C-alpha positions as CSV (number, residue, x, y, z in Angstrom):
1,M,11.5,6.0,-24.9
2,A,8.1,5.7,-23.2
3,L,8.8,2.1,-22.5
4,L,12.1,3.0,-20.7
5,A,10.3,5.7,-18.7
6,R,7.6,3.2,-17.6
7,W,10.3,0.7,-16.7
8,L,12.2,3.3,-14.6
9,A,9.0,4.3,-12.8
10,Q,8.2,0.6,-12.0
11,L,11.8,0.2,-10.7
12,R,11.4,3.3,-8.4
13,G,8.0,2.0,-7.2
14,S,9.4,-1.4,-6.4
15,R,12.3,0.1,-4.5
16,A,10.0,2.4,-2.6
17,E,7.8,-0.7,-1.7
18,S,10.8,-2.6,-0.5
19,A,12.0,0.3,1.6
20,A,8.5,0.8,3.1
21,M,8.2,-2.9,3.8
22,S,11.6,-2.8,5.6
23,E,10.4,0.1,7.7
24,L,7.1,-1.5,8.6
25,V,8.8,-4.8,9.5
26,S,11.2,-2.9,11.7
27,A,8.2,-1.5,13.5
28,G,6.9,-5.0,14.2
29,L,4.5,-5.7,11.3
30,V,4.7,-9.0,9.4
31,L,4.5,-9.4,5.7
32,V,1.5,-11.4,4.5
33,A,1.5,-10.6,0.7
34,R,3.1,-8.2,-1.7
35,N,1.6,-6.7,-4.9
36,F,-1.8,-8.5,-4.6
37,R,-3.5,-7.8,-7.9
38,T,-7.2,-8.0,-8.8
39,R,-9.3,-6.6,-11.6
40,Q,-10.3,-3.9,-9.2
41,G,-6.8,-2.8,-8.4
42,E,-3.6,-3.6,-6.6
43,I,-2.6,-3.6,-3.0
44,D,1.1,-2.9,-2.6
45,L,1.6,-4.6,0.8
46,V,-0.6,-6.7,3.0
47,M,0.8,-7.0,6.5
48,R,-0.2,-8.1,9.9
49,D,0.0,-5.9,12.9
50,G,-0.8,-8.2,15.8
51,V,-4.3,-9.5,14.9
52,V,-5.0,-6.6,12.5
53,L,-4.8,-7.2,8.8
54,V,-3.2,-4.0,7.3
55,F,-3.5,-3.1,3.6
56,V,-0.7,-0.7,2.7
57,E,-0.6,1.8,-0.2
58,V,2.9,3.0,-0.9
59,R,3.4,6.3,-2.8
60,Y,6.7,7.6,-4.2
61,R,7.1,11.2,-5.2
62,G,10.1,12.5,-6.9
63,R,11.9,15.8,-6.4
64,T,9.7,17.7,-8.8
65,S,6.4,16.7,-7.2
66,F,4.6,19.3,-5.2
67,V,1.9,16.9,-4.0
68,D,2.5,14.6,-1.0
69,G,2.0,11.0,-2.0
70,I,-0.6,10.4,0.6
71,A,-2.6,13.4,-0.6
72,S,-2.8,11.8,-4.0
73,I,-4.9,8.9,-2.7
74,D,-8.3,10.2,-3.8
75,A,-11.8,8.7,-3.4
76,G,-11.5,6.6,-6.5
77,K,-8.2,5.1,-5.4
78,R,-9.7,4.3,-1.9
79,K,-12.7,2.6,-3.6
80,R,-10.4,0.4,-5.7
81,L,-8.3,-0.4,-2.7
82,I,-11.3,-1.4,-0.7
83,A,-12.5,-3.6,-3.6
84,A,-9.1,-5.3,-3.8
85,A,-9.0,-5.8,0.0
86,R,-12.4,-7.5,-0.1
87,Q,-11.1,-9.8,-2.9
88,F,-8.0,-10.6,-0.8
89,V,-10.2,-11.6,2.2
90,Q,-12.5,-13.6,-0.1
91,E,-9.4,-15.5,-1.4
92,H,-7.9,-15.9,2.1
93,P,-10.8,-16.7,4.4
94,E,-8.5,-17.2,7.3
95,W,-8.5,-13.3,7.6
96,R,-12.3,-12.9,7.4
97,L,-12.8,-12.3,11.1
98,S,-9.7,-10.1,11.6
99,P,-9.9,-6.4,12.1
100,Q,-8.7,-4.6,9.0
101,R,-7.2,-1.1,8.3
102,F,-5.6,0.8,5.5
103,D,-2.2,2.5,6.0
104,A,-0.3,4.7,3.6
105,V,3.4,5.2,3.3
106,S,4.7,8.2,1.3
107,M,8.3,8.1,0.2
108,G,10.5,10.6,-1.6
109,Q,12.7,13.7,-1.2
110,G,14.6,11.9,1.6
111,E,11.4,11.5,3.7
112,T,9.2,8.7,4.7
113,R,5.8,9.3,6.2
114,W,3.6,6.5,7.5
115,V,-0.1,7.2,8.2
116,R,-1.8,4.5,10.2
117,S,-5.5,3.9,9.9
118,M,-5.9,6.2,7.0
119,F,-9.3,4.6,6.7
120,V,-11.0,1.5,8.0
121,V,-12.7,-1.2,5.9
122,D,-16.4,-1.7,6.7
123,A,-17.6,-5.2,7.1
């Protein structure tokens, strides 16, 4: 049963990422990578907004959740995202000189909320 629950959660997460990506592409961003994984963590979407490299964390919250998905991105998660972003740039040096930012997209309960520049990556 736990395996089924985990599979369903991954399916919901994948659908939320796809919906978020569609919304961001409609807003003019360009997909660079999806589900970039490192030992430090995973970046759901890596996108380009003009010359800015954007790392996007997508959060899905179901009907029973009382916490907004964006509010659930704590200091530990930010630290892992920054480490993963640094690894991405190290593996893709063509982005080394580009400005970078972190966005978050919260989906669920029929709502989508996109927060741009949730935090900025220091050089």
